VEXLOSE-595929 format. One record per residue (C-alpha): z negated, x negated, y; residue number from 1. Coordinates in Angstrom, 2 decimals, decimal comma, always signed. Layout:
N
Z|X|Y|NUM
...
! end
This chain:
705
-56,32|+56,62|+46,69|1
-54,40|+53,86|+44,74|2
-56,24|+52,90|+41,61|3
-55,36|+49,99|+39,33|4
-56,79|+48,71|+36,13|5
-55,90|+46,01|+33,54|6
-54,63|+48,74|+31,28|7
-52,17|+50,00|+33,93|8
-51,08|+46,41|+34,60|9
-50,33|+45,94|+30,90|10
-48,24|+49,12|+30,84|11
-46,19|+47,89|+33,79|12
-45,52|+44,52|+32,14|13
-44,38|+46,19|+28,92|14
-41,97|+48,43|+30,82|15
-40,41|+45,43|+32,60|16
-40,14|+43,50|+29,31|17
-38,37|+46,42|+27,66|18
-35,97|+46,78|+30,57|19
-35,08|+43,04|+30,50|20
-32,44|+43,23|+27,70|21
-30,74|+46,14|+29,41|22
-30,56|+44,18|+32,63|23
-29,10|+41,18|+30,78|24
-26,61|+43,39|+28,94|25
-25,40|+44,83|+32,21|26
-24,61|+41,32|+33,42|27
-22,72|+40,50|+30,22|28
-20,16|+43,17|+31,04|29
-18,66|+40,76|+33,55|30
-17,76|+38,18|+30,85|31
-15,27|+38,10|+27,95|32
-16,75|+38,28|+24,48|33
-16,08|+35,18|+22,26|34
-13,84|+35,65|+19,24|35
-11,83|+33,46|+16,86|36
-8,38|+34,89|+17,57|37
-5,45|+32,65|+18,55|38
-3,24|+32,72|+21,59|39
+0,25|+31,96|+20,40|40
+3,22|+31,71|+22,73|41
+6,53|+31,27|+20,96|42
+10,20|+31,35|+21,87|43
+9,60|+32,42|+25,48|44
+8,28|+29,03|+26,50|45
+10,18|+27,36|+29,30|46
+9,85|+24,07|+31,10|47
+9,44|+23,63|+34,81|48
+8,47|+20,64|+36,86|49
+5,47|+21,16|+39,15|50
+4,95|+18,78|+41,99|51
+3,30|+16,03|+39,98|52
+3,89|+12,30|+39,99|53
+4,59|+11,13|+36,43|54
+4,18|+7,47|+37,27|55
+0,80|+7,55|+35,53|56
+2,61|+7,65|+32,18|57
+2,47|+4,18|+30,62|58
+5,77|+2,59|+29,69|59
+6,77|+2,81|+26,06|60
+5,71|-0,35|+24,24|61
+8,76|-1,44|+22,29|62
+7,26|-4,86|+21,54|63
+6,30|-4,32|+17,92|64
+9,60|-2,56|+17,18|65
+11,61|-5,38|+18,71|66
+9,50|-8,01|+16,95|67
+10,20|-6,34|+13,62|68
+13,94|-6,62|+14,23|69
+14,24|-9,93|+16,09|70
+11,33|-11,86|+14,56|71
+10,99|-10,61|+10,98|72
+8,11|-11,81|+8,86|73
+8,67|-14,18|+5,97|74
+8,52|-12,48|+2,58|75
+9,04|-15,29|+0,13|76
+8,06|-18,94|-0,17|77
+9,91|-21,36|-2,43|78
+7,60|-24,34|-2,86|79
+9,30|-27,55|-3,89|80
+8,25|-31,16|-4,47|81
+8,83|-33,43|-1,52|82
+12,21|-34,46|-2,89|83
+15,40|-33,96|-0,90|84
+17,53|-33,27|-3,97|85
+15,13|-30,54|-5,14|86
+15,18|-28,88|-1,72|87
+18,98|-29,05|-1,51|88
+19,33|-27,51|-4,97|89
+17,15|-24,57|-3,93|90
+19,05|-23,76|-0,72|91
+21,69|-21,47|-2,35|92
+18,86|-19,36|-3,79|93
+17,16|-19,21|-0,41|94
+20,45|-18,20|+1,26|95
+20,97|-15,37|-1,24|96
+17,43|-14,08|-0,74|97
+17,99|-14,01|+3,01|98
+21,37|-12,34|+2,63|99
+19,91|-9,43|+0,68|100
+17,00|-9,15|+3,12|101
+14,12|-11,00|+1,46|102
+13,38|-13,47|+4,25|103
+12,75|-16,75|+2,48|104
+11,95|-20,35|+3,38|105
+11,59|-23,55|+1,34|106
+8,44|-25,62|+1,82|107
+7,79|-29,12|+0,48|108
+5,10|-30,33|+2,87|109
+1,99|-29,05|+1,11|110
+0,42|-32,51|+1,44|111
-0,01|-31,75|+5,16|112
-2,53|-29,00|+4,42|113
-6,27|-29,25|+3,83|114
-7,59|-29,47|+0,30|115
-9,46|-31,65|-2,16|116
-6,40|-31,95|-4,41|117
-2,76|-30,88|-4,45|118
-3,35|-27,43|-6,01|119
-5,81|-26,59|-3,24|120
-3,40|-27,87|-0,60|121
-0,62|-25,71|-2,05|122
-2,91|-22,67|-2,10|123
-4,03|-23,36|+1,48|124
-0,38|-23,45|+2,54|125
+0,37|-20,18|+0,73|126
-2,70|-18,56|+2,26|127
-1,72|-19,62|+5,77|128
+1,64|-17,91|+5,40|129
+0,05|-14,87|+3,83|130
-2,34|-14,54|+6,79|131
+0,34|-15,08|+9,45|132
+3,47|-13,66|+7,87|133
+4,27|-11,01|+5,31|134
+4,79|-13,04|+2,16|135
+4,82|-11,15|-1,11|136
+6,55|-13,65|-3,39|137
+5,94|-17,29|-4,27|138
+8,27|-19,36|-6,45|139
+6,86|-22,71|-7,57|140
+9,94|-24,90|-8,08|141
+8,69|-27,78|-10,19|142
+7,15|-28,53|-13,55|143
+3,39|-28,50|-14,02|144
+3,24|-31,15|-16,75|145
+4,17|-34,07|-14,49|146
+2,46|-32,55|-11,43|147
+5,63|-32,01|-9,42|148
+4,01|-28,68|-8,58|149
+0,58|-28,98|-10,21|150
-1,23|-26,13|-11,90|151
-4,91|-25,27|-11,44|152
-7,29|-26,07|-14,29|153
-10,13|-23,52|-14,36|154
-13,44|-23,67|-16,19|155
-13,31|-21,41|-19,22|156
-15,13|-22,56|-22,39|157
-14,08|-19,48|-24,35|158
-13,11|-21,22|-27,57|159
-16,27|-23,35|-27,57|160
-18,44|-20,27|-27,27|161
-16,56|-18,13|-29,79|162
-14,30|-19,98|-32,26|163
-14,60|-23,74|-32,03|164
-11,55|-25,31|-30,35|165
-8,24|-24,85|-28,57|166
-4,90|-25,77|-30,04|167
-4,57|-29,39|-31,01|168
-4,70|-31,79|-28,07|169
-5,68|-29,13|-25,51|170
-8,93|-29,17|-23,52|171
-11,63|-26,83|-24,76|172
-13,27|-26,29|-21,37|173
-10,55|-26,33|-18,71|174
-7,57|-23,97|-18,91|175
-4,43|-23,91|-16,72|176
-3,28|-20,96|-14,64|177
-0,91|-20,10|-11,80|178
-3,10|-17,08|-11,01|179
-4,87|-19,47|-8,63|180
-1,86|-19,24|-6,30|181
-1,75|-15,42|-6,46|182
-5,41|-14,58|-5,78|183
-5,91|-15,78|-2,20|184
-9,27|-14,11|-1,49|185
-11,36|-15,52|-4,34|186
-13,38|-18,62|-3,53|187
-12,43|-20,34|-6,84|188
-15,16|-22,95|-6,19|189
-17,98|-21,29|-4,24|190
-20,71|-23,64|-5,49|191
-18,66|-26,76|-4,75|192
-18,99|-28,30|-8,22|193
-15,21|-28,58|-8,74|194
-15,41|-26,40|-11,82|195
-12,81|-23,98|-10,52|196
-12,73|-20,27|-11,29|197
-16,19|-19,98|-12,80|198
-17,64|-16,74|-14,15|199
-20,96|-15,55|-12,70|200
-22,92|-16,95|-15,64|201
-21,51|-20,44|-14,95|202
-21,69|-20,38|-11,15|203
-24,74|-21,80|-9,38|204
-25,11|-18,62|-7,30|205
-24,19|-16,19|-10,13|206
-21,03|-15,35|-8,22|207
-17,55|-14,71|-9,67|208
-15,27|-17,22|-8,02|209
-12,14|-15,13|-8,69|210
-11,42|-11,83|-6,92|211
-8,85|-10,73|-9,59|212
-6,68|-8,82|-7,10|213
-3,55|-10,89|-6,38|214
-2,22|-10,91|-2,84|215
+1,18|-12,37|-3,80|216
+3,41|-12,39|-6,89|217
+3,93|-15,86|-8,38|218
+6,52|-17,34|-10,73|219
+7,61|-20,87|-11,62|220
+10,77|-22,84|-12,35|221
+9,33|-25,58|-14,63|222
+11,92|-28,18|-13,66|223
+11,39|-31,88|-14,30|224
+14,80|-32,83|-12,95|225
+17,35|-31,60|-10,46|226
+19,64|-30,75|-13,36|227
+17,06|-28,43|-14,91|228
+16,34|-26,84|-11,54|229
+20,04|-26,26|-10,95|230
+20,33|-24,44|-14,30|231
+17,54|-22,02|-13,37|232
+18,79|-21,48|-9,81|233
+22,39|-20,81|-10,88|234
+21,32|-18,52|-13,71|235
+19,25|-16,48|-11,28|236
+22,07|-16,27|-8,74|237
+24,60|-15,14|-11,33|238
+22,16|-12,59|-12,76|239
+21,68|-10,97|-9,35|240
+25,04|-11,47|-7,67|241
+27,62|-11,35|-10,44|242
+26,11|-10,25|-13,77|243
+27,99|-9,74|-16,99|244
+28,12|-5,97|-16,71|245
+27,90|-4,73|-20,27|246
+25,85|-2,69|-22,71|247
+23,25|-5,46|-23,27|248
+21,65|-4,36|-19,99|249
+20,50|-1,10|-21,56|250
+18,90|-2,54|-24,69|251
+15,42|-3,73|-25,60|252
+14,51|-5,82|-28,63|253
+11,01|-5,42|-30,08|254
+9,48|-7,55|-32,84|255
+6,20|-6,35|-34,34|256
+4,56|-8,93|-36,55|257
+1,43|-8,82|-38,68|258
-1,65|-10,52|-37,22|259
-3,87|-9,91|-40,24|260
-3,52|-8,30|-43,67|261
-7,27|-7,97|-44,20|262
-8,27|-6,20|-42,09|263
-4,86|-4,70|-41,55|264
-3,62|-5,60|-38,04|265
+0,02|-4,62|-37,64|266
+1,46|-5,31|-34,20|267
+4,17|-2,74|-34,90|268
+1,60|-0,19|-33,74|269
+1,95|-1,71|-30,27|270
+5,72|-2,06|-30,34|271
+6,13|+1,49|-31,68|272
+3,93|+2,83|-28,90|273
+6,00|+1,00|-26,28|274
+9,22|+2,45|-27,70|275
+7,95|+6,02|-27,93|276
+6,18|+6,16|-24,59|277
+8,27|+3,94|-22,34|278
+11,52|+2,53|-23,70|279
+13,06|+5,75|-25,00|280
+12,96|+7,23|-21,51|281
+15,00|+4,40|-20,05|282
+16,80|+2,26|-22,65|283
+18,03|+1,92|-26,19|284
+15,96|-0,19|-28,56|285
+16,13|-2,31|-31,71|286
+12,84|-2,52|-33,60|287
+12,14|-5,29|-36,11|288
+8,96|-4,71|-38,12|289
+7,36|-7,25|-40,46|290
+5,84|-4,79|-42,90|291
+9,19|-3,04|-43,25|292
+10,89|-6,33|-44,14|293
+13,49|-6,44|-41,36|294
+11,63|-8,95|-39,17|295
+12,96|-12,21|-40,48|296
+13,69|-15,37|-38,55|297
+17,48|-15,16|-39,06|298
+17,52|-11,48|-38,07|299
+15,41|-12,05|-34,95|300
+17,65|-14,93|-33,88|301
+20,78|-12,88|-34,54|302
+19,56|-9,92|-32,55|303
+18,32|-12,08|-29,69|304
+21,70|-13,78|-29,42|305
+23,48|-10,40|-29,36|306
+21,97|-9,90|-25,90|307
+19,13|-7,69|-24,71|308
+17,85|-6,99|-21,25|309
+14,22|-7,13|-22,37|310
+12,42|-8,55|-25,40|311
+8,87|-8,45|-26,73|312
+7,55|-10,49|-29,65|313
+4,03|-9,55|-30,77|314
+1,98|-11,53|-33,28|315
+0,54|-15,03|-33,60|316
+1,91|-18,13|-31,93|317
+1,63|-21,77|-31,01|318
+3,58|-23,74|-28,41|319
+6,67|-24,09|-30,58|320
+6,65|-20,95|-32,71|321
+6,17|-17,22|-32,76|322
+4,73|-16,13|-36,14|323
+5,86|-12,89|-37,74|324
+2,80|-13,04|-40,02|325
-0,18|-15,40|-40,10|326
+1,70|-18,06|-42,07|327
+5,42|-17,51|-41,41|328
+7,45|-18,43|-38,35|329
+9,68|-15,79|-36,85|330
+11,15|-17,65|-33,86|331
+10,85|-21,29|-32,77|332
+11,62|-23,64|-29,91|333
+14,64|-24,80|-31,96|334
+15,92|-21,22|-32,06|335
+15,36|-20,94|-28,33|336
+17,23|-24,17|-27,70|337
+20,23|-22,89|-29,66|338
+20,21|-19,40|-28,13|339
+23,73|-18,10|-27,55|340
+23,20|-14,95|-25,54|341
+25,60|-16,35|-22,96|342
+25,44|-14,53|-19,58|343
+22,89|-12,11|-21,06|344
+19,53|-13,76|-20,30|345
+16,53|-11,63|-21,22|346
+13,13|-10,95|-19,75|347
+10,98|-12,12|-22,68|348
+7,34|-11,11|-23,15|349
+5,63|-13,09|-25,93|350
+2,37|-11,41|-26,95|351
+0,95|-14,42|-28,80|352
-1,04|-17,63|-28,32|353
+0,21|-20,72|-26,45|354
+3,95|-19,99|-26,59|355
+4,47|-20,83|-22,92|356
+2,28|-23,93|-22,45|357
+4,52|-25,44|-19,78|358
+1,75|-27,71|-18,48|359
+1,29|-29,38|-21,88|360
+4,76|-30,37|-23,00|361
+8,41|-29,48|-22,47|362
+9,05|-27,94|-25,88|363
+7,22|-24,61|-25,73|364
+9,31|-21,56|-26,48|365
+8,88|-20,19|-22,98|366
+9,94|-23,35|-21,20|367
+12,85|-23,87|-23,57|368
+14,20|-20,35|-23,01|369
+14,05|-20,48|-19,22|370
+15,90|-23,83|-19,15|371
+18,89|-22,72|-21,24|372
+22,23|-22,94|-19,46|373
+23,55|-19,39|-18,86|374
+21,50|-18,12|-21,82|375
+17,94|-17,84|-23,08|376
+15,82|-15,96|-20,57|377
+15,84|-14,93|-16,92|378
+12,05|-14,80|-17,14|379
+9,34|-15,48|-19,70|380
+5,84|-14,02|-19,68|381
+3,76|-15,96|-22,14|382
+0,37|-17,54|-22,70|383
-0,46|-21,13|-21,86|384
-3,36|-21,26|-24,30|385
-5,12|-19,37|-27,10|386
-5,33|-15,63|-26,42|387
-7,46|-12,88|-27,88|388
-7,27|-9,50|-29,55|389
-9,87|-7,15|-31,05|390
-9,59|-5,73|-34,52|391
-9,37|-1,95|-34,84|392
-8,08|-1,56|-31,28|393
-7,13|+2,06|-31,91|394
-6,05|+2,83|-28,35|395
-4,13|-0,43|-27,86|396
-6,16|-1,10|-24,74|397
-8,02|-4,36|-25,37|398
-7,02|-7,92|-24,54|399
-3,53|-8,89|-25,84|400
-2,49|-5,35|-26,72|401
-3,90|-3,85|-23,56|402
-2,25|-6,53|-21,44|403
+1,14|-6,01|-23,10|404
+0,99|-2,22|-23,12|405
+0,12|-2,05|-19,41|406
+2,85|-4,53|-18,50|407
+5,51|-2,29|-19,98|408
+3,82|+0,77|-18,48|409
+4,09|-0,77|-15,01|410
+7,65|-1,83|-15,76|411
+9,02|+1,43|-17,15|412
+6,72|+4,23|-15,99|413
+5,81|+2,89|-12,55|414
+9,38|+1,62|-12,01|415
+8,25|-1,90|-11,12|416
+11,28|-3,67|-12,49|417
+10,68|-6,91|-10,58|418
+9,21|-9,18|-13,22|419
+6,51|-10,81|-11,09|420
+5,35|-7,52|-9,67|421
+5,10|-5,89|-13,09|422
+3,04|-8,81|-14,41|423
+0,45|-9,04|-11,66|424
+0,14|-5,31|-11,10|425
-0,46|-4,88|-14,83|426
-3,39|-7,29|-14,58|427
-4,93|-5,09|-11,90|428
-4,24|-2,00|-14,01|429
-6,00|-3,64|-16,93|430
-9,13|-4,32|-14,86|431
-9,04|-0,71|-13,63|432
-8,41|+0,77|-17,09|433
-10,69|+3,11|-19,02|434
-11,57|+0,20|-21,29|435
-13,14|-1,58|-18,32|436
-14,60|+1,57|-16,79|437
-16,44|+2,29|-20,04|438
-18,00|-1,15|-19,79|439
-16,46|-2,56|-22,95|440
-14,25|-4,89|-20,98|441
-15,52|-7,16|-18,22|442
-14,34|-10,24|-16,35|443
-17,76|-11,72|-17,14|444
-16,50|-12,38|-20,66|445
-14,71|-15,70|-21,09|446
-12,10|-14,22|-23,44|447
-11,26|-11,44|-20,96|448
-10,90|-13,95|-18,13|449
-8,80|-16,18|-20,34|450
-6,26|-13,48|-21,16|451
-5,86|-12,47|-17,51|452
-5,45|-16,09|-16,42|453
-3,25|-17,50|-19,16|454
-0,33|-15,04|-19,13|455
+1,94|-16,40|-16,40|456
+5,59|-16,06|-15,42|457
+8,36|-18,58|-15,81|458
+11,16|-17,37|-13,57|459
+11,76|-15,97|-10,12|460
+9,09|-13,28|-9,52|461
+11,29|-11,26|-7,16|462
+14,18|-10,78|-9,61|463
+14,92|-7,16|-10,53|464
+15,45|-6,75|-14,29|465
+18,31|-4,56|-15,49|466
+17,70|-1,52|-17,65|467
+21,28|-0,28|-17,45|468
+24,72|-1,31|-16,27|469
+24,54|-1,66|-12,48|470
+26,50|+0,58|-10,14|471
+27,18|+0,59|-6,45|472
+24,96|+2,53|-4,09|473
+26,28|+5,69|-2,50|474
+26,49|+5,66|+1,30|475
+23,25|+7,13|+2,75|476
+24,48|+6,90|+6,36|477
+26,65|+9,99|+6,63|478
+24,70|+11,57|+9,50|479
+24,57|+10,58|+13,17|480
+21,93|+7,98|+13,96|481
+20,58|+7,81|+17,51|482
+19,01|+5,01|+19,48|483
+15,30|+4,69|+18,70|484
+15,48|+7,15|+15,80|485
+13,18|+7,05|+12,80|486
+15,66|+7,35|+9,95|487
+14,76|+8,45|+6,43|488
+17,36|+7,88|+3,73|489
+17,35|+8,43|-0,01|490
+18,89|+5,57|-1,96|491
+20,96|+6,63|-4,96|492
+23,78|+5,04|-6,90|493
+27,24|+6,55|-7,17|494
+26,10|+8,45|-10,27|495
+23,33|+10,04|-8,21|496
+20,50|+8,13|-9,88|497
+17,51|+7,46|-7,64|498
+16,89|+3,75|-6,99|499
+13,14|+3,06|-6,85|500
+11,91|+0,43|-4,38|501
+15,42|-0,37|-3,13|502
+15,98|-2,92|-0,36|503
+17,96|-1,70|+2,66|504
+18,80|-4,70|+4,81|505
+20,21|-4,55|+8,36|506
+21,90|-7,16|+10,52|507
+23,56|-7,08|+13,93|508
+25,67|-9,52|+15,90|509
+22,87|-10,05|+18,44|510
+20,46|-11,41|+15,82|511
+18,57|-8,40|+14,53|512
+17,37|-8,79|+10,94|513
+15,30|-6,14|+9,24|514
+14,64|-4,87|+5,71|515
+13,35|-1,41|+4,85|516
+11,97|-0,85|+1,36|517
+12,24|+2,41|-0,50|518
+9,34|+3,95|-2,36|519
+9,20|+4,90|-6,01|520
+11,22|+8,05|-5,24|521
+13,95|+6,06|-3,47|522
+13,02|+7,07|+0,11|523
+13,36|+4,33|+2,72|524
+12,31|+4,75|+6,36|525
+13,12|+2,64|+9,39|526
+13,24|+3,05|+13,17|527
+16,22|+1,50|+14,94|528
+15,84|-0,15|+18,36|529
+16,87|+1,75|+21,47|530
+20,21|+0,03|+22,10|531
+23,20|+2,36|+22,30|532
+26,51|+1,70|+20,50|533
+24,89|-0,99|+18,35|534
+26,62|-1,58|+15,02|535
+24,38|-2,30|+12,06|536
+25,72|-4,00|+8,93|537
+23,76|-2,84|+5,90|538
+23,25|-4,44|+2,47|539
+21,59|-2,30|-0,21|540
+20,24|-3,99|-3,31|541
+17,79|-2,92|-5,98|542
+17,26|-1,94|-9,56|543
+20,53|-1,51|-11,47|544
+22,52|-1,86|-8,25|545
+25,53|-3,96|-7,47|546
+25,02|-5,26|-3,89|547
+26,54|-2,54|-1,69|548
+27,67|-2,85|+1,91|549
+27,82|-0,22|+4,67|550
+27,55|+0,08|+8,45|551
+26,74|+2,59|+11,18|552
+26,68|+2,67|+14,98|553
+23,86|+4,17|+17,02|554
+24,56|+6,99|+19,47|555
+22,99|+7,74|+22,84|556
+20,10|+10,23|+22,95|557
+20,46|+12,29|+26,11|558
+18,39|+15,29|+25,03|559
+14,84|+15,99|+26,12|560
+12,09|+17,03|+23,70|561
+11,48|+20,76|+23,29|562
+8,24|+22,69|+22,90|563
+8,31|+24,93|+19,84|564
+4,81|+26,32|+19,67|565
+1,51|+26,25|+21,51|566
-1,79|+27,48|+20,14|567
-5,31|+27,01|+21,44|568
-8,69|+28,08|+20,18|569
-11,00|+29,76|+21,08|570
-9,25|+32,44|+23,07|571
-12,17|+32,73|+25,50|572
-13,85|+29,33|+25,55|573
-17,39|+28,76|+26,72|574
-19,33|+25,69|+27,82|575
-20,56|+25,27|+24,24|576
-17,06|+25,12|+22,71|577
-14,76|+22,22|+21,93|578
-11,25|+23,42|+22,66|579
-8,47|+22,75|+20,18|580
-4,83|+22,65|+21,35|581
-2,20|+22,70|+18,59|582
+1,17|+21,73|+20,01|583
+4,47|+21,55|+18,14|584
+7,18|+19,46|+19,79|585
+10,59|+18,69|+18,33|586
+13,30|+16,20|+19,13|587
+16,18|+15,97|+16,67|588
+17,56|+12,67|+17,90|589
+15,35|+9,68|+18,68|590
+12,16|+11,60|+17,86|591
+8,88|+12,16|+19,68|592
+7,18|+9,04|+21,00|593
+4,14|+10,63|+22,69|594
+2,69|+13,93|+23,90|595
+0,30|+14,35|+26,83|596
-2,03|+17,25|+27,57|597
-3,09|+17,48|+31,23|598
-6,05|+19,64|+32,33|599
-6,91|+20,32|+35,98|600
-9,17|+22,53|+38,11|601
-7,13|+22,16|+41,34|602
-3,49|+22,67|+40,40|603
-3,07|+19,05|+39,31|604
-4,08|+17,36|+42,54|605
-6,57|+15,76|+40,20|606
-6,41|+16,00|+36,46|607
-7,57|+14,57|+33,14|608
-5,00|+13,72|+30,51|609
-5,08|+13,19|+26,77|610
-2,44|+11,32|+24,76|611
-1,26|+11,37|+21,15|612
+1,52|+9,06|+19,90|613
+3,73|+8,47|+16,90|614
+3,64|+5,00|+15,41|615
+6,89|+3,21|+14,64|616
+6,93|+4,66|+11,12|617
+5,84|+8,20|+12,10|618
+7,83|+11,24|+13,14|619
+5,02|+13,75|+13,55|620
+5,90|+16,97|+15,36|621
+2,53|+18,69|+15,30|622
-0,11|+17,32|+17,66|623
-3,72|+18,43|+17,70|624
-5,88|+17,77|+20,75|625
-9,65|+18,30|+20,50|626
-11,18|+18,58|+23,98|627
-14,89|+18,04|+24,45|628
-16,98|+20,76|+26,09|629
-15,89|+21,50|+29,66|630
-17,90|+22,51|+32,70|631
-17,56|+26,10|+34,02|632
-14,45|+26,67|+36,10|633
-10,85|+27,87|+36,25|634
-8,43|+25,46|+34,58|635
-4,69|+24,91|+34,35|636
-3,02|+22,82|+31,70|637
+0,34|+21,15|+31,29|638
+2,19|+19,46|+28,42|639
+4,41|+16,42|+28,78|640
+6,53|+15,17|+25,87|641
+8,53|+11,96|+25,65|642
+10,96|+10,73|+23,00|643
+11,69|+7,18|+21,84|644
+14,73|+7,02|+24,10|645
+12,38|+7,62|+27,07|646
+13,56|+11,16|+27,78|647
+10,63|+13,12|+29,25|648
+10,09|+16,88|+29,53|649
+7,30|+18,77|+31,32|650
+6,11|+22,18|+30,08|651
+4,16|+24,37|+32,48|652
+4,05|+27,91|+33,83|653
+1,58|+30,19|+35,58|654
+0,16|+31,49|+32,33|655
-1,07|+28,05|+31,29|656
-4,62|+28,74|+32,40|657
-8,03|+29,40|+30,93|658
-11,52|+30,01|+32,29|659
-14,85|+28,53|+31,32|660
-17,47|+31,04|+32,62|661
-20,94|+30,11|+33,65|662
-23,21|+30,47|+30,66|663
-25,30|+33,65|+30,36|664
-28,39|+31,51|+30,25|665
-27,92|+30,82|+33,96|666
-28,14|+34,53|+34,70|667
-30,93|+35,02|+32,23|668
-32,94|+32,35|+33,98|669
-32,31|+33,97|+37,36|670
-33,30|+37,40|+36,11|671
-36,31|+35,98|+34,33|672
-37,33|+34,30|+37,57|673
-37,01|+37,59|+39,47|674
-39,11|+39,40|+36,89|675
-41,74|+36,67|+36,91|676
-41,90|+36,74|+40,70|677
-42,14|+40,52|+40,63|678
-44,94|+40,39|+38,08|679
-46,75|+37,76|+40,10|680
-46,34|+39,81|+43,29|681
-47,64|+42,94|+41,62|682
-50,45|+40,93|+40,12|683
-51,35|+39,58|+43,54|684
-51,38|+43,09|+44,96|685
-53,67|+44,23|+42,18|686
-55,90|+41,20|+42,66|687
-56,12|+41,74|+46,43|688
-56,76|+45,41|+45,91|689
-59,42|+44,57|+43,37|690
-61,08|+42,13|+45,71|691
-61,16|+44,73|+48,50|692
-62,56|+47,33|+46,14|693
-65,19|+44,91|+44,94|694
-66,16|+44,17|+48,56|695
-66,57|+47,86|+49,30|696
-68,78|+48,29|+46,26|697
-70,96|+45,38|+47,40|698
-71,22|+46,89|+50,88|699
-72,38|+50,19|+49,38|700
-74,97|+48,43|+47,28|701
-76,28|+46,55|+50,31|702
-76,45|+49,73|+52,45|703
-78,21|+51,60|+49,66|704
-80,89|+48,91|+49,59|705
! end
């Protein structure tokens, strides 16, 4: 007789539960075990063309490449008064800029733009070209004193709050600056009170109206007349196109005055630091030091007139004099007016108060030097108003000394030899310096704002300053260049010196015009259009370079891309894995334009594709595709590669397959369901049997009664 009890039922359930893992394990034998190994197929890859229509591939978009060559962006604005003679005088400078590849236009219609006054209209015009074009440089071609090209007066009551007053005759509350035309993202008047450039403590909304990061580099020709403008234009053209190629180009003159005897503040600490850390690596130097007795006015004039590429004078100043000590003049506007460094104009940095107040009168040292015929300066960086320094500035990092030190650091160490770029980038470096990061410096302070705003450039900001006798560039186009190719060249001179930030300018007879710029290491990259047998005329200019001319002709690219390596992971993917395909494609002519990965479950009757592309300035050969989790099934994959000359190659063979198995959980659920059903069935049998047994017992009880 079959007997059952809850205890026996429990034993049966335990046995089935213990057997469950073994049953599952037996099913797992039909599936590959996951691991992290790679499948790598190399060298034996071959291409074949399955029966697939490639018309789904989008056409290569050459629009941006062609626009770069046929419709180049404007890089430089020359802003002139609305005077025909001024505009005509500036045209030779514009033509030279365009010839060397700095696309330049002259504008004199700023009155057509929106603004409450002329400075705002000029800034609105500059901003419109910055937003729509590619401008980096702005030359203001007119004096500020008579408002030919007006300057912006900003609210800065520094002297009122700290010392009492500005220099005689100058406003104590409003200070001039051309920084207004460089910083195009600051509001400059967010509260609408016409007190421009306010600090947070002066602004109605406690908001700094200046962003302090310049978008463009600004310089000024402070010309009152056409004759003065012509002097500055011609001096700039000669300096760049036909310089007096002599030893003066490799010399720097440094004058370190005494700012205070008690406490002892010797500016020779700054000039010595500049020599030891920057100049000695690039140039020869002459150092005149007040406390050593060799910084006298006659000696400084003599040395200046001997000719130096760069000059710094550090000490006190007023509009017409640089002071070698608190009471003694070391260089004056009269000395500047009689300068005789013919054909050897210097970049002059005057680390002193008010020496370049070109908005106030026409006799400041800075304005006098820049206006000298074939002499004086090619550029002057000087202050328009009172400037500041801190006593005991041990690290030469604060205010005047920090500004000056970082200018020459940008110039020499960062290889930014263009005078406008060195100036404005040094302002950014100052704000990002340790002195600011420690919290000791802040643009909330009026004196800090004043120093950043008041040092401005007289001269063409784009001019490259010599640090040695210029040489011609060596020819970088000795290799074949193919249609559509991304070319990388290293610009060096004939003595094998690297040329940082060189300009490589291209022109063709059909109107192409393009300029590639090198980086600090002299590497310039450009992608040529896809025309075959196109001749490119090349002009290379840059630091310490004589303009150099070359040409090359593009060749036809008839080769298809080749697959070098294919790797995917994991080796045995599951439904829970993202697959990663690493594909290496090479094309030694025009270069890879795009790579496609096709995945199909039905031999490419239907498929999904994924695309990776190179941009115009990229030549990537390694492409990584990450594929989201796939459904179970048997898959084939295919690779299609296309180069910039529109040569396409398809890579596929019978081994390009993988399988996504059904997940074990599906089988586990099925098995679990079978076990549950079995348990239920057995339970039902036991229950039915129990019911029958119970009925028999009841019958016996009834019969016994």
